[in-house]
KETI-307539 format. One record per residue: x, y, z of N, C-alpha, C in turn; residue in one letter. Coordinates in Angstrom, 2 decimals. Example, Ala and Ser with C-alpha at 12.3 -4.5 7.8 and 13.67 -1.06 7.14 Angstrom:
BEGIN
     n.c1     n.c2     n.c3    ca.c1    ca.c2    ca.c3     c.c1     c.c2     c.c3  rest
    13.19    -5.69     7.80    12.30    -4.50     7.80    13.20    -3.30     7.80     A
    12.85    -2.25     7.08    13.67    -1.06     7.14    12.90     0.03     7.87     S
This chain:
BEGIN
     n.c1     n.c2     n.c3    ca.c1    ca.c2    ca.c3     c.c1     c.c2     c.c3  rest
   109.28   113.46   118.23   107.97   112.94   118.60   107.91   111.46   118.23     M
   107.58   110.62   119.21   107.52   109.18   118.98   106.10   108.78   118.57     V
   106.00   108.10   117.45   104.72   107.62   116.92   104.62   106.12   117.19     V
   103.48   105.70   117.74   103.22   104.30   118.05   104.17   103.76   119.12     L
   104.38   104.58   120.16   105.05   104.09   121.36   104.03   103.42   122.27     G
   104.48   102.97   123.42   103.61   102.24   124.34   102.34   103.00   124.69     T
   102.47   104.29   124.93   101.33   105.09   125.36   100.27   105.19   124.28     T
   100.64   104.98   123.03    99.69   105.00   121.93    98.94   103.69   121.73     G
    99.14   102.71   122.61    98.46   101.41   122.57    98.59   100.68   121.22     E
    99.76   100.64   120.62    99.87    99.97   119.31    99.58    98.47   119.37     P
    99.73    97.87   120.56    99.50    96.43   120.67    98.06    96.04   120.38     A
    97.12    97.00   120.52    95.71    96.67   120.29    95.13    97.42   119.10     T
    95.98    97.99   118.26    95.51    98.64   117.04    95.54    97.64   115.88     L
    94.55    97.73   115.00    94.58    96.95   113.77    95.61    97.56   112.82     T
    95.93    96.83   111.77    96.88    97.36   110.78    96.37    98.66   110.17     S
    95.07    98.70   109.86    94.50    99.92   109.28    94.56   101.08   110.26     D
    94.32   100.81   111.54    94.38   101.87   112.55    95.80   102.39   112.72     E
    96.77   101.50   112.69    98.16   101.92   112.79    98.52   102.87   111.64     R
    98.07   102.50   110.44    98.35   103.36   109.29    97.67   104.72   109.44     E
    96.46   104.73   109.98    95.75   105.99   110.18    96.46   106.87   111.20     K
    96.96   106.26   112.27    97.71   107.01   113.28    98.95   107.64   112.65     V
    99.70   106.84   111.91   100.92   107.34   111.28   100.60   108.49   110.33     I
    99.60   108.31   109.48    99.24   109.34   108.50    98.78   110.62   109.20     K
    97.96   110.47   110.23    97.42   111.63   110.95    98.53   112.45   111.59     T
    99.47   111.76   112.24   100.54   112.48   112.93   101.50   113.14   111.93     I
   101.80   112.46   110.85   102.66   113.07   109.83   102.03   114.36   109.32     I
   100.72   114.31   109.03   100.04   115.50   108.50    99.96   116.60   109.55     E
    99.63   116.25   110.79    99.50   117.26   111.84   100.85   117.86   112.20     A
   101.88   117.06   112.19   103.22   117.55   112.53   103.75   118.50   111.46     N
   103.46   118.19   110.21   103.83   119.05   109.08   105.32   119.42   109.11     N
   106.16   118.41   109.41   107.62   118.56   109.38   108.17   119.49   110.46     S
   107.37   119.82   111.48   107.84   120.74   112.51   108.82   120.07   113.47     R
   108.57   118.82   113.81   109.44   118.09   114.74   109.94   116.81   114.08     L
   111.14   116.35   114.43   111.59   115.04   113.96   110.66   113.95   114.50     P
   110.40   112.95   113.68   109.52   111.85   114.06   110.32   110.56   114.22     L
   109.98   109.82   115.27   110.56   108.50   115.52   109.41   107.50   115.50     V
   109.56   106.42   114.76   108.50   105.42   114.64   108.77   104.21   115.51     L
   107.79   103.83   116.32   107.89   102.61   117.10   107.70   101.39   116.22     G
   108.73   100.57   116.12   108.68    99.34   115.31   109.27    98.22   116.15     V
   108.44    97.47   116.84   108.96    96.43   117.72   108.01    95.24   117.78     G
   108.56    94.09   118.11   107.76    92.87   118.21   108.60    91.80   118.89     S
   107.94    90.73   119.34   108.67    89.56   119.79   108.92    88.60   118.63     N
   108.56    89.02   117.43   108.79    88.26   116.21   109.81    89.03   115.37     N
   111.06    88.58   115.38   112.12    89.30   114.69   111.80    89.50   113.22     T
   111.30    88.48   112.56   111.04    88.58   111.13   109.95    89.60   110.81     Q
   109.00    89.76   111.73   107.95    90.76   111.52   108.54    92.16   111.53     Q
   109.46    92.43   112.46   110.12    93.74   112.52   110.95    93.97   111.25     V
   111.70    92.96   110.87   112.52    93.07   109.66   111.66    93.36   108.44     V
   110.54    92.65   108.33   109.64    92.87   107.18   109.12    94.31   107.15     Y
   108.70    94.83   108.31   108.17    96.19   108.33   109.24    97.21   107.96     E
   110.44    97.01   108.46   111.52    97.95   108.16   111.89    97.92   106.68     L
   111.80    96.75   106.07   112.18    96.61   104.66   111.07    97.03   103.71     E
   109.81    97.01   104.17   108.69    97.26   103.26   108.03    98.62   103.45     S
   108.19    99.25   104.59   107.52   100.52   104.86   108.33   101.70   104.34     R
   107.62   102.72   103.86   108.27   103.98   103.49   108.59   104.74   104.77     D
   109.86   104.85   105.07   110.30   105.49   106.31   110.94   106.86   106.05     L
   110.70   107.40   104.88   111.42   108.61   104.47   111.11   109.82   105.34     S
   109.95   109.87   105.99   109.62   111.04   106.81   110.11   110.89   108.25     V
   110.66   109.74   108.59   111.10   109.49   109.96   112.61   109.68   110.11     F
   113.01   110.09   111.31   114.42   110.30   111.60   115.08   109.08   112.23     S
   114.29   108.23   112.88   114.82   107.05   113.56   113.66   106.11   113.88     A
   113.99   104.90   114.32   112.98   103.97   114.81   113.31   103.63   116.26     V
   112.25   103.39   117.02   112.37   102.94   118.41   111.90   101.50   118.46     L
   112.75   100.60   118.91   112.41    99.18   118.85   112.59    98.52   120.21     S
   111.49    97.98   120.72   111.47    97.40   122.05   112.16    96.03   122.06     V
   112.81    95.73   123.16   113.38    94.40   123.35   112.26    93.36   123.33     S
   112.47    92.20   122.72   111.39    91.22   122.56   110.72    90.85   123.88     P
   109.40    90.90   123.86   108.59    90.61   125.04   108.03    89.19   124.98     Y
   107.58    88.70   126.08   106.90    87.41   126.24   107.82    86.20   126.01     Y
   108.60    86.20   124.94   109.45    85.04   124.63   110.55    84.82   125.66     N
   110.94    85.90   126.35   112.02    85.86   127.35   113.31    85.29   126.77     K
   113.85    85.94   125.73   115.10    85.45   125.14   116.28    85.65   126.08     P
   117.34    84.90   125.81   118.61    85.12   126.52   119.22    86.43   126.03     T
   120.31    86.84   126.68   121.02    88.04   126.23   121.54    87.85   124.80     Q
   121.97    86.64   124.47   122.42    86.37   123.11   121.25    86.47   122.12     E
   120.08    86.01   122.54   118.90    86.13   121.69   118.54    87.59   121.43     G
   118.64    88.42   122.48   118.37    89.86   122.32   119.38    90.46   121.35     I
   120.64    90.09   121.50   121.68    90.60   120.60   121.39    90.21   119.15     Y
   121.06    88.96   118.92   120.81    88.50   117.55   119.55    89.15   116.97     Q
   118.56    89.39   117.81   117.34    90.08   117.37   117.70    91.47   116.84     H
   118.45    92.23   117.59   118.79    93.59   117.15   119.85    93.60   116.05     F
   120.65    92.56   115.96   121.58    92.43   114.83   120.79    92.34   113.53     K
   119.73    91.54   113.54   118.89    91.39   112.34   118.18    92.70   112.01     A
   117.72    93.40   113.04   117.04    94.68   112.83   118.01    95.71   112.29     I
   119.22    95.72   112.80   120.24    96.64   112.31   120.50    96.44   110.82     S
   120.58    95.19   110.40   120.84    94.89   108.99   119.69    95.33   108.09     A
   118.46    95.34   108.64   117.28    95.66   107.83   116.91    97.13   107.83     A
   117.36    97.88   108.84   116.85    99.24   109.01   117.63   100.27   108.19     S
   116.91   101.10   107.42   117.57   102.20   106.71   117.76   103.43   107.59     P
   117.23   103.36   108.81   117.27   104.50   109.73   118.05   104.15   111.00     L
   118.52   105.16   111.73   119.11   104.91   113.05   118.10   104.24   113.97     P
   118.60   103.42   114.88   117.76   102.62   115.77   118.02   103.05   117.21     I
   116.92   103.28   117.94   116.98   103.48   119.39   116.43   102.22   120.04     I
   117.24   101.54   120.80   116.78   100.37   121.55   115.82   100.82   122.63     L
   114.97    99.89   123.09   114.02   100.21   124.16   114.02    99.07   125.15     Y
   114.52    99.35   126.35   114.56    98.35   127.42   113.52    98.67   128.46     N
   112.50    97.82   128.59   111.44    98.05   129.57   111.05    96.70   130.17     V
   111.90    96.17   131.07   111.67    94.82   131.59   110.36    94.65   132.33     P
   109.77    95.74   132.85   108.47    95.63   133.49   107.38    95.18   132.53     G
   107.59    95.40   131.23   106.63    94.96   130.22   107.11    93.74   129.44     R
   108.42    93.60   129.28   108.93    92.51   128.45   109.26    91.25   129.24     T
   109.39    91.38   130.56   109.79    90.28   131.44   111.22    89.82   131.18     A
   112.02    90.70   130.55   113.40    90.34   130.27   114.24    91.62   130.22     C
   115.22    91.72   131.09   116.05    92.91   131.18   117.21    92.83   130.19     N
   117.34    93.84   129.34   118.49    93.93   128.44   119.66    94.50   129.24     M
   120.63    93.68   129.53   121.70    94.06   130.44   122.68    95.03   129.78     L
   123.36    95.85   130.59   124.33    96.80   130.03   125.36    96.16   129.12     P
   125.83    94.97   129.45   126.85    94.33   128.60   126.31    94.05   127.20     K
   125.02    93.74   127.09   124.41    93.50   125.78   124.26    94.80   125.02     T
   123.86    95.86   125.72   123.72    97.18   125.09   125.07    97.67   124.59     V
   126.10    97.52   125.41   127.45    97.94   125.01   127.90    97.17   123.77     V
   127.63    95.90   123.74   128.01    95.07   122.59   127.31    95.56   121.32     R
   126.01    95.83   121.42   125.26    96.32   120.27   125.75    97.69   119.83     L
   126.00    98.56   120.81   126.46    99.92   120.51   127.80    99.90   119.78     A
   128.68    99.00   120.16   130.00    98.92   119.54   130.00    98.21   118.19     N
   129.06    97.29   118.00   129.08    96.45   116.80   128.30    97.04   115.62     D
   127.31    97.93   115.89   126.44    98.39   114.82   126.31    99.91   114.85     F
   126.80   100.55   113.80   126.83   102.01   113.76   125.45   102.64   113.76     N
   124.45   101.92   113.23   123.11   102.52   113.16   122.28   102.29   114.43     N
   122.83   101.63   115.42   122.19   101.56   116.74   122.80   102.69   117.56     I
   122.02   103.75   117.75   122.57   105.02   118.23   122.23   105.36   119.68     I
   121.32   104.60   120.28   120.93   104.95   121.65   119.98   103.94   122.24     G
   119.58   104.19   123.46   118.63   103.32   124.15   117.68   104.16   124.99     I
   116.42   103.80   124.92   115.45   104.29   125.89   115.47   103.31   127.05     K
   116.03   103.73   128.15   116.26   102.86   129.30   115.16   103.06   130.33     E
   114.31   102.05   130.48   113.13   102.16   131.34   113.07   101.02   132.35     A
   114.24   100.62   132.84   114.26    99.60   133.89   113.92   100.19   135.25     A
   113.96   101.52   135.36   113.71   102.16   136.65   114.83   101.94   137.64     G
   116.01   101.63   137.12   117.16   101.30   137.96   118.26   102.31   137.66     D
   118.46   103.26   138.57   119.43   104.32   138.32   120.85   103.76   138.28     I
   121.12   102.68   139.02   122.46   102.08   139.00   122.73   101.49   137.61     V
   121.74   100.80   137.05   121.91   100.25   135.70   122.08   101.38   134.68     Q
   121.31   102.45   134.83   121.44   103.58   133.92   122.83   104.18   133.98     A
   123.37   104.33   135.18   124.71   104.88   135.34   125.76   103.95   134.73     M
   125.55   102.65   134.84   126.48   101.69   134.23   126.46   101.85   132.71     K
   125.28   102.09   132.13   125.20   102.33   130.69   125.95   103.59   130.30     L
   125.73   104.66   131.06   126.41   105.93   130.78   127.92   105.76   130.87     I
   128.36   104.96   131.84   129.79   104.75   132.07   130.44   103.92   130.97     Q
   129.74   102.90   130.47   130.40   101.89   129.63   130.07   101.98   128.15     T
   129.00   102.66   127.77   128.66   102.78   126.35   129.55   103.83   125.69     C
   129.70   103.78   124.36   130.46   104.83   123.66   129.92   106.21   123.99     P
   130.78   107.20   123.99   130.41   108.55   124.42   129.30   109.17   123.58     K
   129.24   108.80   122.29   128.21   109.38   121.43   126.93   108.55   121.39     D
   126.85   107.50   122.21   125.67   106.65   122.29   124.68   107.30   123.27     F
   123.44   107.48   122.84   122.46   108.22   123.63   121.81   107.33   124.68     L
   121.97   107.69   125.95   121.27   107.01   127.04   120.09   107.89   127.42     I
   118.91   107.47   126.99   117.69   108.27   127.11   116.82   107.65   128.19     I
   116.36   108.46   129.12   115.48   107.95   130.17   114.13   107.54   129.59     S
   113.65   106.39   130.02   112.29   105.97   129.70   111.45   105.86   130.95     G
   111.96   106.40   132.04   111.28   106.36   133.33   111.26   107.78   133.89     D
   110.08   108.39   133.91   109.97   109.81   134.24   110.55   110.16   135.61     D
   110.36   109.28   136.59   110.76   109.63   137.95   112.28   109.71   138.12     M
   113.04   108.97   137.30   114.50   109.02   137.42   115.14   109.79   136.28     V
   114.34   110.52   135.51   114.88   111.25   134.37   115.94   112.27   134.80     T
   115.63   113.09   135.79   116.59   114.12   136.19   117.88   113.53   136.72     L
   117.85   112.55   137.64   119.12   111.94   138.05   119.90   111.35   136.88     P
   119.21   110.75   135.91   119.90   110.19   134.75   120.56   111.28   133.93     M
   119.85   112.38   133.70   120.41   113.49   132.93   121.64   114.07   133.63     V
   121.52   114.25   134.94   122.65   114.81   135.69   123.85   113.86   135.72     L
   123.58   112.56   135.57   124.66   111.57   135.54   125.31   111.47   134.16     A
   124.71   112.12   133.16   125.28   112.09   131.81   124.34   111.58   130.74     G
   123.08   111.35   131.11   122.09   110.92   130.13   121.73   112.01   129.13     G
   121.11   111.60   128.03   120.87   112.53   126.92   119.52   113.23   126.99     A
   118.58   112.70   127.78   117.25   113.29   127.82   116.22   112.24   128.17     G
   115.01   112.36   127.62   113.92   111.48   128.00   112.94   111.28   126.85     V
   112.38   110.10   126.78   111.15   109.84   126.02   110.10   109.62   127.09     I
   109.18   110.58   127.22   108.40   110.73   128.45   106.93   110.40   128.27     S
   106.32   110.00   129.39   104.86   109.90   129.48   104.29   111.18   130.10     V
   104.80   111.56   131.28   104.26   112.74   131.95   104.49   114.00   131.12     I
   105.52   113.98   130.28   105.76   115.12   129.41   104.62   115.38   128.43     G
   103.77   114.39   128.23   102.61   114.58   127.36   101.49   115.31   128.09     Q
   101.57   115.35   129.41   100.58   116.07   130.19   101.06   117.44   130.63     G
   102.36   117.54   130.93   102.96   118.79   131.39   104.23   119.05   130.59     F
   104.09   119.26   129.28   105.28   119.36   128.42   106.17   120.54   128.75     P
   105.59   121.67   129.11   106.40   122.86   129.38   107.31   122.61   130.58     K
   106.74   122.15   131.68   107.50   121.97   132.92   108.53   120.84   132.79     E
   108.10   119.74   132.19   109.00   118.58   132.16   110.15   118.79   131.19     F
   109.88   119.38   130.04   110.96   119.64   129.09   111.92   120.70   129.63     S
   111.39   121.69   130.35   112.25   122.70   130.95   113.13   122.08   132.04     E
   112.56   121.13   132.79   113.36   120.42   133.80   114.55   119.72   133.15     M
   114.31   119.07   132.02   115.39   118.38   131.32   116.43   119.37   130.81     V
   115.97   120.47   130.24   116.92   121.48   129.75   117.77   122.04   130.88     R
   117.15   122.30   132.02   117.90   122.79   133.18   118.91   121.74   133.66     L
   118.49   120.49   133.65   119.40   119.42   134.04   120.59   119.32   133.12     G
   120.34   119.39   131.82   121.43   119.34   130.84   122.38   120.52   130.99     L
   121.84   121.65   131.48   122.66   122.85   131.70   123.29   122.88   133.08     S
   123.06   121.80   133.88   123.61   121.67   135.22   123.07   122.71   136.19     R
   121.85   123.18   135.95   121.18   124.08   136.89   120.34   123.21   137.81     K
   121.03   122.61   138.77   120.46   121.49   139.52   119.29   121.92   140.40     V
   119.43   122.98   141.16   118.37   123.39   142.09   117.09   123.75   141.34     D
   117.24   124.49   140.25   116.06   124.87   139.47   115.42   123.65   138.83     E
   116.24   122.71   138.37   115.71   121.50   137.76   114.93   120.67   138.77     A
   115.48   120.52   139.98   114.79   119.72   140.99   113.50   120.39   141.47     Y
   113.46   121.70   141.41   112.22   122.39   141.77   111.09   121.96   140.83     E
   111.38   121.86   139.56   110.37   121.41   138.60   110.10   119.91   138.75     L
   111.15   119.14   139.05   110.95   117.70   139.26   109.92   117.47   140.36     H
   110.10   118.13   141.48   109.18   117.91   142.60   107.81   118.51   142.34     Y
   107.74   119.47   141.44   106.43   120.03   141.07   105.56   119.00   140.36     K
   106.19   118.14   139.53   105.42   117.16   138.75   105.51   115.74   139.31     V
   106.34   115.53   140.35   106.61   114.17   140.83   105.36   113.42   141.25     A
   104.45   114.09   141.96   103.23   113.40   142.39   102.39   112.97   141.20     N
   102.40   113.78   140.14   101.64   113.42   138.94   102.22   112.17   138.29     A
   103.53   112.00   138.36   104.15   110.79   137.80   103.63   109.56   138.53     I
   103.59   109.64   139.85   103.04   108.52   140.63   101.59   108.26   140.24     D
   100.82   109.32   140.09    99.39   109.16   139.79    99.16   108.49   138.44     L
    99.90   108.88   137.41    99.59   108.34   136.08    99.98   106.86   135.95     I
   100.85   106.39   136.84   101.21   104.98   136.80   100.51   104.16   137.89     F
    99.70   104.81   138.72    99.05   104.11   139.83    98.18   102.96   139.35     E
    97.48   103.15   138.25    96.63   102.09   137.69    97.06   101.74   136.26     E
    98.29   102.06   135.95    98.87   101.63   134.67    98.81   102.69   133.59     G
    99.77   102.60   132.70    99.86   103.46   131.53    99.25   102.75   130.32     N
    98.46   103.45   129.49    98.26   104.89   129.41    96.97   105.42   130.03     P
    96.27   104.62   130.83    95.01   105.10   131.40    95.20   106.38   132.20     A
    96.31   106.46   132.96    96.55   107.63   133.80    96.79   108.90   133.01     G
    97.68   108.84   132.01    97.97   110.04   131.23    96.77   110.44   130.39     I
    95.97   109.47   129.94    94.77   109.82   129.17    93.74   110.52   130.06     K
    93.72   110.17   131.35    92.82   110.88   132.26    93.30   112.31   132.48     Q
    94.61   112.51   132.54    95.13   113.88   132.61    94.71   114.66   131.38     I
    94.85   114.08   130.20    94.39   114.74   128.97    92.91   115.08   129.04     H
    92.14   114.15   129.59    90.71   114.37   129.70    90.40   115.55   130.61     N
    91.05   115.62   131.76    90.83   116.71   132.71    91.28   118.04   132.12     V
    92.36   118.01   131.34    92.87   119.24   130.71    92.06   119.64   129.48     L
    91.13   118.78   129.07    90.30   119.09   127.91    90.99   118.84   126.58     G
    92.03   118.00   126.59    92.79   117.73   125.37    92.23   116.56   124.57     L
    91.63   115.60   125.24    91.12   114.41   124.55    90.20   113.65   125.48     S
    89.55   112.63   124.94    88.76   111.72   125.78    89.72   110.76   126.49     E
    89.18   110.04   127.47    90.03   109.14   128.25    89.83   107.68   127.86     N
    89.47   107.45   126.60    89.20   106.09   126.14    90.47   105.26   126.03     T
    90.41   104.06   126.57    91.45   103.06   126.35    90.78   101.80   125.83     V
    91.57   100.91   125.27    91.03    99.71   124.63    91.31    98.48   125.49     R
    90.32    97.62   125.62    90.50    96.37   126.38    91.71    95.60   125.86     L
    92.46    95.00   126.80    92.14    94.73   128.19    92.38    95.87   129.16     P
    92.78    97.05   128.70    92.90    98.19   129.59    91.53    98.79   129.86     L
    91.37    99.41   131.02    90.14   100.09   131.39    90.47   101.47   131.93     V
    89.47   102.34   131.95    89.66   103.70   132.46    90.04   103.68   133.93     N
    90.64   104.77   134.38    91.02   104.85   135.79    89.78   104.85   136.68     V
    89.98   104.50   137.93    88.88   104.47   138.91    88.43   105.89   139.25     S
    87.28   105.99   139.84    86.77   107.29   140.28    87.72   107.92   141.31     D
    88.29   107.07   142.17    89.20   107.59   143.19    90.44   108.21   142.55     D
    91.02   107.53   141.57    92.21   108.07   140.91    91.85   109.30   140.08     L
    90.70   109.27   139.46    90.24   110.45   138.71    90.17   111.67   139.61     N
    89.66   111.50   140.81    89.57   112.62   141.75    90.96   113.13   142.13     K
    91.89   112.20   142.37    93.24   112.62   142.75    93.92   113.36   141.61     K
    93.73   112.89   140.38    94.31   113.57   139.22    93.68   114.95   139.04     I
    92.35   115.02   139.18    91.65   116.30   139.04    92.12   117.29   140.09     T
    92.26   116.83   141.32    92.70   117.71   142.41    94.14   118.18   142.16     D
    94.99   117.29   141.66    96.38   117.68   141.40    96.43   118.80   140.35     F
    95.68   118.62   139.28    95.69   119.62   138.20    95.09   120.93   138.69     I
    94.05   120.85   139.50    93.40   122.06   140.02    94.38   122.89   140.85     K
    95.27   122.20   141.56    96.20   122.89   142.46    97.61   123.04   141.88     N
    97.78   122.68   140.62    99.12   122.58   140.03    99.89   123.89   140.06     F
    99.24   125.00   139.75    99.94   126.29   139.67    99.76   127.16   140.91     D
    99.23   126.55   141.96    99.01   127.35   143.20   100.28   127.36   144.04     K
């Protein structure tokens, strides 16, 4: 379970709120699932400070996003994660999401990091580029985890040799989406694609007006939580709300 990932809106939480989220999830989880903590910034020293000062004993790994806004070179990305590797007492999962960072972490940089630092163990790859994902699977060390960060290409990535997914839609339809991944890992392709196409329209819907407004609306319709998001994000439109509601109403028909 990833704590303070993108969908949790950590960019707009205060320090006190972040601590409350962490404490709440640790208590609610009660050691049932391994926890991964999102620790990322475009300020390398800030990430290093958090890794060196925070009690990470209850976490199994950290997820760290490639620096956003600054648009570093590939060498800058490498040096950023080199510093994080030196500071982290836990295994590190890289996070490549160029749609948010405005900078793509290229396979050659990932391969370099994977080979140079033993505690960098995998990547959440969310470029939405299946060719790039396949290049990672082909060129990274065999024990390096290539994890999908893009729900729509998760199954093709798994079938190509990927390790699984850190998902958004899985928070709305955990049973179906996790079973799809398990079937894919077991090479039960037809059954896996049946589940993929069952949830595929929902994936489009939750990203139609941006994440996490879409998945929070699914939670709202399912009665799991309110659909509150924090500015500059806003709730989904009435039109999208209707489409999400209709999808859920017809989901098991």
